C-alpha positions in Angstrom: 118.4 101.6 82.2 115.0 103.1 82.8 112.0 102.5 85.1 108.6 103.8 84.2 104.8 103.2 84.3 103.1 103.0 81.0 100.8 105.9 79.9 97.9 103.5 80.1 98.6 102.8 83.8 98.8 106.6 84.5 95.5 107.2 82.6 93.7 104.3 84.4 95.1 105.3 87.8 95.5 109.1 87.7 95.7 109.1 91.5 98.9 107.0 91.4 101.9 108.5 93.1 105.3 106.7 92.9 108.9 107.1 94.0 112.0 105.3 92.9 115.5 104.9 94.3 118.7 103.3 92.9 121.7 102.2 94.9 124.7 100.3 93.5 126.7 99.5 96.6 124.5 97.1 98.5 126.0 94.4 100.8 124.5 92.0 103.3 126.6 93.1 106.3 124.6 96.2 107.4 123.1 96.2 110.8 119.6 97.6 110.5 118.0 96.3 113.6 117.8 99.6 115.4 116.0 101.2 112.4 113.7 98.2 112.1 112.7 98.5 115.8 111.9 102.2 115.3 109.8 101.7 112.2 108.1 98.7 113.8 107.1 100.8 116.8 105.3 103.2 114.5 103.4 100.3 112.9 102.5 98.8 116.3 101.1 102.2 117.5 98.9 102.5 114.4 97.8 98.9 114.6 96.8 99.4 118.2 94.2 101.9 117.0 92.8 100.0 114.0 93.5 96.9 111.9 95.3 97.4 108.6 92.2 97.0 106.5 90.9 100.3 107.9 94.0 102.3 106.9 93.3 104.7 103.9 96.5 103.5 102.2 95.3 99.9 102.3 91.7 100.7 101.4 93.0 102.6 98.3 94.9 99.5 97.1 91.9 97.3 97.7 89.9 99.6 95.5 92.7 99.5 92.9 92.7 95.7 93.0 88.9 95.6 92.5 89.3 97.9 89.5 91.8 95.4 88.1 89.2 92.7 88.4 90.8 91.1 91.5 89.3 90.1 94.8 91.1 92.4 97.2 90.9 89.9 100.1 92.3 87.1 97.9 95.1 89.2 96.4 96.5 91.7 98.8 99.0 94.5 98.2 102.5 93.7 99.6 102.0 96.4 102.4 98.7 94.9 103.5 100.2 91.4 103.5 103.2 92.6 105.6 101.0 94.5 108.1 98.6 91.5 108.5 101.5 89.1 109.2 103.2 91.7 111.5 99.9 92.1 113.5 99.4 88.3 113.8 103.0 87.3 114.5 104.3 90.5 116.1 107.3 90.5 113.8 108.6 89.6 110.4 111.3 87.1 109.3 114.8 88.4 108.5 115.7 88.0 104.8 118.4 90.5 103.9 119.3 93.9 105.6 118.0 95.9 102.6 114.8 93.9 102.3 114.2 93.9 106.1 114.7 97.7 106.1 112.3 98.2 103.2 109.7 96.0 104.9 110.0 97.9 108.1 109.5 101.2 106.3 106.6 99.7 104.4 105.0 98.8 107.7 105.4 102.3 109.1 104.0 104.0 106.0 101.5 101.2 105.0 102.8 101.6 101.4 104.1 98.8 99.3 107.9 98.9 98.6 109.5 96.6 96.0 113.3 96.0 95.8 114.7 94.5 92.6 118.2 93.2 91.8 118.9 95.2 88.7 121.5 92.7 87.4 118.6 90.3 86.9 116.7 92.8 84.8 117.1 92.9 81.0 116.7 96.3 79.4 114.2 98.7 80.9 111.5 97.9 83.5 107.9 99.0 82.9 104.7 98.7 84.9 102.2 97.8 82.2 99.4 95.5 81.2 100.5 91.9 80.4 100.0 90.3 77.0 99.9 86.9 78.7 103.0 85.6 77.0 105.5 86.9 79.6 107.3 84.5 82.0 107.3 84.8 85.7 109.6 82.8 88.0 108.1 82.0 91.4 110.2 81.7 94.6 109.7 78.0 94.3 111.3 77.9 90.9 108.2 77.4 88.8 107.4 79.3 85.6 104.1 81.1 85.4 102.4 83.3 82.8 100.5 86.3 83.9 96.9 86.7 82.8 96.1 88.9 79.8 95.8 92.6 81.0 97.2 91.8 84.4 99.4 94.6 85.7 103.0 93.5 85.8 106.6 94.8 86.1 107.9 93.7 82.7 111.5 93.9 81.4 112.9 93.9 77.9 113.1 90.2 77.8 109.3 89.9 78.4 109.9 88.6 81.9 107.5 89.7 84.7 109.3 90.8 87.8 106.1 91.3 89.8 102.5 90.0 89.3 99.2 91.7 90.0 101.1 95.0 90.4 102.0 95.3 94.1 100.9 91.7 95.0 103.8 89.4 94.4 107.4 89.9 93.2 109.4 87.4 91.2 112.1 85.1 92.6 114.3 86.0 89.6 115.1 89.6 90.7 114.7 89.1 94.5 117.5 90.7 96.6 120.0 88.1 97.7 123.3 87.9 99.6 125.3 88.6 96.3 123.1 91.5 95.2 125.0 94.8 94.6 122.7 97.1 92.6 119.1 97.7 93.6 116.0 99.5 92.2 113.5 100.3 94.9 109.9 101.4 94.0 107.2 102.7 96.3 103.6 103.2 95.0 100.4 104.6 96.5 96.9 105.4 95.5 95.3 107.1 98.6 94.4 110.8 98.9 97.6 112.0 100.5 99.8 109.7 98.4 102.0 112.4 96.9 103.0 113.8 100.3 103.4 110.4 101.9 105.5 109.0 99.0 107.7 112.1 99.2 108.3 111.5 102.9 108.9 107.8 102.3 111.5 108.4 99.7 113.3 110.9 101.9 113.1 108.5 104.9 114.4 105.5 102.9 117.1 107.6 101.2 118.4 108.8 104.5 118.4 105.2 105.9 120.1 103.8 102.9 122.8 106.5 103.0 123.3 105.8 106.7 123.6 102.0 106.5 125.4 101.7 103.2 127.3 105.0 103.1 126.2 105.8 99.6 123.6 108.4 98.6 120.9 106.8 96.4 119.6 108.4 93.2 115.9 109.2 93.7 113.0 110.4 91.6 109.3 111.2 92.1 107.3 109.9 89.1 104.2 111.3 87.5 102.4 111.2 84.1 104.3 114.4 83.2 107.6 112.9 84.3 107.2 109.1 84.2 110.8 107.9 83.6 113.5 107.2 86.1 116.9 106.8 84.5 119.6 105.1 86.5 
């Protein structure tokens, strides 16, 4: 199985930096609360100085959404949505230890992180422009079709596992109690994205190894090396 961004995405967003991790020994019994508290403290300290909309990581995604023809205050990157909710509610709901850990690290880095149950993905997964015929399953169980040219995570069965790039994941491949194998993707567009994605991947890899006792396979992706095989 492979994960990649299409050449067209790299060409349209040359500032993109991405990291990917794969782990095949996930379970829902890990205790990640101490780690969540530590990463949340980092986010709280940063939010005490400025709101998330002033962060360069968030501003870069807003510009990216504008270039995709989206209103950035109507459709927010996942990291901005998490930070906004965290600032307003002083916490996030618990969903699954892996998802909760990824969300906390996303808060600390202000970078969107997506986690996919690979058993629900057919063939390879590619970030590309949509043709408009692909199917997307909402968390409410409804079927949608992405807009033509919308950036999606598409698999070999023409199913969209995320819409509007980093805006919204699909309910189909969401991590659940029975999930065992996971692909995690982090993407950024800001000026220091390469350095920050590298730190994020290292931080997340260490946390995954600690809590699930398995070293994940990792990769840094670029136009020159766009594929992650796992």
